[in-house]
N, C-alpha and C positions, 0 to 999 in steps of 0.2 A: 556182729552177724556172722553166721556159719556161711562158708563160701558156697556159692552155685557150682555149677560144673566148671572145672579148671579151664582157665585161659592159657593159651601158649603166651609167654610174656619174656621179654629180655631181661637179664639181669639188671641192667639199669632201670627198667620200668619197675621192677619188683622193688628195688632199693629206694627209688623215689616214693612210691605209693606207700611204702612202710613208714617213711618219715612223716608223711604229711599228716597221719592221724596220731602218730605219737608224739606229737610236738605241743604238749603243755596246755591241752585244752582246759578252759576253766570251767568246765561242766560242773554245777554245784548240785550235790546229792545229798537227800536226807539219809543220815546215818547215826546210829546211836552210839557215840563215843564218849570221851571225857576230855574236859580243859576249857578252853575258851579261845577266842579269835585272837590271832596275833596283834599285839599292840599296834595301832594305826592301820589295821586292815580298811579298806574302803567299804563302807555301808551307805547305800542311797536309799532314800525312801520312795516308794512309787508314787506317781502323780495320780491325783483324782481325775477322772475322765470329765471332759467338758461336755458331755452329753449324758441324758438320763435314758437313753434308748436301751431296753433291755438287753438287746444283741450286744451293745457296747459295753454294757456292765458286765455281761457274761464274758466278753472278750477280754476285760480288765481282770476278772478273777483267773482266767486261762493263763493270761501273760505272767501274773504273779505266780501261779502254779509252776509255770515253766522257767521263772527265774530269769526272764528276758533282761531285765535292767542290769542284772550284775555284770554282763559281759558288754552289753551295748552302751554303757555309760562310763566314761573316764572320769577320774577325780577333778572336781569342779567344772566337769562338762554339763552340757544340757542332758537331760534326760533322754535316753534312747537315740542320742545323735553320735553313738559309736567312739571310735578314737581310743578305746582301751588296748593297750600293747601286750601281747601275749609273747613273752620271750621264750625261744624255744633253741635247741641245738642246731637249727637248720635256718634260722633267720628269725624275724618277728613278723607275727601275724597281727593285724590291727583289725578290730571289730568294726562293722560297717554302721552307717547311719540308717536306722530303721523308722525315722520319723516320716510324716507325709509330706516332706519338703519335695518339690517336683524335680530339683536338679541332684541334690546330694542324697536324698531319701528315697521312699518307696512311693512318693506321690503318684508317679506314673503307672504304677503296678495295677494290673486288675487283680480280681481275686483268683483268677486261674495263674497269673504270673507269681502271685505271693504263694500259693499252694506249692508250686512247682519249686520254688526255692527253699520252702519250709520241709518239703518231703522228698525231694528229688536232688537237692544240693545244686540248682541250677538257677542263676539270676535272669533278670528280666531279658536281658541281651543275649543270653544263652550261655555266658561263661561259666565255668565251674567253681563252686564254691569250695573251700577248704573244709574237711570234717572236723576242725576246731569247732564249729557250728555242727551240733549233734543231729544232723538231719536223718542219720540213720535210726535214731529213736523217733524223731518226730514224723517218721514216715508212718507211724502207727496212728496218728491222730484222724479222727473222722473228719468226714467233710464239712459236718456241722460246727465242729470246732475250729477248723481252718478258716471259715467264713465269719466265726465271731472274733477270731483274732483279728483278720483282716479289719472288721468293722471298726475294732477298738483302735488299732493302730492308725486307721485313716480319719477316724473321726474323734476319738477320745484322747489322742497324744497331739501336742502342740508341735507344728512344723518347725524344725531348726536347722539353720546354715552353721556348720561348724567346720573348719578347716582341720582335717585329721591327716596325721602322716600315712604313707602308702605301706601296705604289707611289702615286706621286703625279705623275700627267701632267697637262699643261696642256689645257685645252679647245681642241679637240674630241678629242683623242687620248685623253682618259680613257674615251670611250665604247666599250666592248669589243665592241659588237655590231657595229662598223665591221669587225672582223676577219673576219665572215662573208663579206663581198664579197672581201676579200683572199684569203681560204682558196680560194674558187672559182677564183680566177685562178691562184693560185700553189702550192697544195698538191696534189700528184700523188696521194699517199696509198697508192700501189701498193708492196708490198715489193720487194726488190731481186731481179731476175730474172737468172739467171745467162746469160752468153754463151756459147752452146754452140761457137762459133768459137774461144774462149780457153781456157786452161789452167785447172785448179782453183786453181793458186797466183793466177793474174791474177785470177780472180774473188773469192777470198778478199780480196785487196788491194782491188780495187774496192768490195767490200761494206763494208770497214773505213774506207776513205778517204771514200766518198760518204755513209755511213750514220753509224755509231757515232762515228768519228772527227770527223766533220762538218769536214773541212779546207776545204771551199768557203765556208764561213760566214765565214771570214778572207780566204782567198785567191783568192776570185772577186769581181769588182766587181759593184755593183749598179746596177740601174736606177733611173729616177726614181720607181717605186713602192716602192723598198727592197728589191725582190727580187732574188736572185742572179740574174746573167745567163745562167747555164748551170748545169745540176745534175751534168752528167757530161761525159765527153770527147765525146760525141755532139752537144753543145751548141757545138761549134765552138772556135776559138781562145780565146775569152774565158775558158773555164773554167780555173781555178787559175792565171790570169794576173798575179796580185798585186793588192793593194788597200791602201788607207790605212784602218785600224781602229783606233779608240780613241786615236790619237796615235802609233801604230807602223806602219811599212810592212811588210805581209806580203807577202813576196816571191814571184814566180812560182815554181810547182812544175813547169813545163814545161821540157823541155830546150831550150836556146838557145845562141847563140854565146857569150853571157856565161859567166863562172865561175858554177858552180852544180851542178845536177844532171848536166849534160853531162860536167862534169870528175870526178865522184864514181863509184866503183864501188858495186855493191849493198851489199858490207859497210860502205863508208862510211856509207851512210844508215842502216843497221841501227846502226851504232856510235854515230852522232849521236842517234837516237831511244832509244837504250839509256842512254847516259851523258851526254847533252847536250855532247859534244864528239868531234872526230876529228881527223885530222891536218890538215884544211883549215880548221877553224872551232869555233866554241863557240855555244851557244844563249844567248839574251837576251831581255830582256823577258818579256812573256806566255809565250813558248816555253820558257823556263827552267822556268816552273811547270808547264807541260805535261809536261815530261820529267820533273820530280821527282813529280808526282802521277799521271801516266798512263801515258806509254810505256815508262818504264823497267820497269814492271810486266808488260808484255806480253811473250808468248812470241817467242823469235828467229824462230820460224816465221811468225807473223803479221806481225812488222817486216819480214822478207824479202818477204812477200807485198806489203805496202805498197810497199816499195821497187821490186818488179819491176813493179806497176801503174804507179807514177808514172812511171818510166823507160821505158815502153812508150808512154806519152802522146805523140803526135807533136808536133814543135815547132810553133810558129805560122808560117803561111804567110809566105816569105822568111826565115825563120829557120833557122840550121844546127843539128842536133843534135851536131855533131862538135866535140870539145873542142878549143879553140885549142891550137896548139903552144906549147910552153914558150919564154918569150923569151930572148933571148942576154943575156949579162952587162948589167946595168943600170947606166946611167951616172949615175942618180941615187944608186944604193947608193954607188958609187965616190966620188961627190961628198961625200955626208954622212959617209962614213968618213974623208975627208980633212979635213972640217971646213968644207966649202965651202958657202954657203948663198946661192944666186944668188937667192931670193926670200923674202919674209917667212914664207909657210907653212913653209918649210924650217926656218927658225930656230925657229918655234914647235914644230915637230915634234922638233927636237933637244933643245929645253929641257923638253919635257913627255913625250915619247912613246918616243924611241929607246932608253931604258934596257930597256924591256920588249920593244917591237916590233922593235928592232935598225934599224941603218941601211939593212938590205937589204929591211926589211918584211915578214921572215919569221917574226918572233916566235920563239916556242919551242912546239913541239908539244905539244898537249894542256894547255898551261899559259897562253901568252900567244897569243891568235888572231893568225894571220898577216893582214897588211893587203895583201900583193902578191897579185892575181889574186883577190881576195876576192869572194865573191856580194855580202856586204852593202856593201862599198865601191863595187862596181860597180853597185848598185841605181839605177834611174831616178829614185826619189824618195829624198832624202837624210835624211828626217824622222828615221829611226831612229838613223843615225850622229849627228846632232846631239844627239839626245836622250841618247846614250850619253856622249858628250864632256861635255855639261852636267851630267849627274846621276850618270854611273858606271853599272857593271853587276857582275853576280856569276853565276858558273857555277852550275848546279844542283847540290845535293848528291844523288848517286845510290849506290846500293849498290856499283857496280862503280867509280864514281869519286867518293869520299866529299868530296873536297877542294873547297869551294865558294870557289874563289878569285875575288877581287873586284878591280875596277878603281875607283879614286875618281872622283869627279866634278870637273871643272875649271872649272864654272861660275862659281864664285866668284873665281876668278883671271884667267879668260880674258873678254875683251870679245866682243861679237858679231862684229866685225870680225876678232879673232884666230881665233875658231872658224872662220869662212868661209874665211880664208886657209889655215888649217890643213887643212880637209877638201878644199879645192880642190887644194891640193898632193898629198895622199895619193891623191885620185881619179884623179889623172893620172901617177902615179908607179909604177914596178916592174911595169910592163906593165898597170896600169889604164888604162882609157880612157873615164872617166865624166865628166860635165859638172861646171862650177865650182858652188860654193855661194855664195850672197849673203848678206851681213849681215842684209838683211831676212828671209830665210828662218830664220836663227838668232834673230832677235828674235821671229818668230811662235812658234816651238816653244818657247823660253823663257817667253813669256808664258802658253802653254798647260799649263805644268806646274804640279802641286800645290805651293801654297806649302809 
């Protein structure tokens, strides 16, 4: 959110507020990228509602669109009973129980209480929520949608009692009252207002992307206070321009000269969000969980609206929205096909990658993602690529594409220099034009991975 009228604040307040939002929130966001979910990534299936009431069913749909289950369900835990720990440099934030249990959950909440938590970041007893829950995005929700979500969580979700650990932040970040100042600065709180100059489809897409989908929570960089630098396309070139979040690089969603949205049709984006793959790429990391738990359950009309909105966002200044022309027959492909390895990275590729991704880097459609002119390969930050090589990846399991094909990790057999040479080779081959990867970058990512 853009700041309101500046407040006078002590340095301690500024530092504390900066930390609270920048603490590894697991907001999951639709993003066209390449790869697959990290091996072992937790994926939970949404529960069917116990009611057939139309409002409850509508609420279930909205809860899936908002991917509530991914943050509010711990591994082997009851659905929506919370307990998922989010590790941050400032301590651990644990998600809350949002089942209708009267003691541990939201059973005692009125619809007004629920709406205040969702859009204002305040619990029923008045205490401030930490913005790991993206209430600055959910503030855009309409009253009707808030009421439907409330009906679902009260009537369509089974109450569950579950002992969860407490959120444990270091001092001074544990002082929740500091969020009052942060909210004054960054919480707009106004529901989405339709742009009369745009179509109904564009407005629907904007509502979903900016609000319930909370795409900017991952794909927009944050300032020194931890707030998103822009909340919509009106905020300038920084909106959805890409950011490093929780050890993954969430790629730009704006059109540019790089491979990505500019090279995809609207149907490509819909296909990706519905199945986790398309002719260009496949979902990886947290995005695989988003597809499995959220976007695959959305209507084709809503996915098309999101695609239309994203493709209508103008490119950053100095960037072209025109898709680059297809390259001529590639010399790298011919050399690899003939067994010529002019550099060490090429040999690493032949020994470990070519069997699936082929000597021309094209892979196999919807099975092995292409590396040639890939949005993930071309990313400014290679963190996600390094992580996938070290730990592997798996495509999401979806109704339309049930095969959760997986790539093994190679970190056990490749040294940091091997991974750097491999990715440097891939990022400059088959029409790719990205920078080299250094062994020190690989070492940093390797050291950050869970043991």
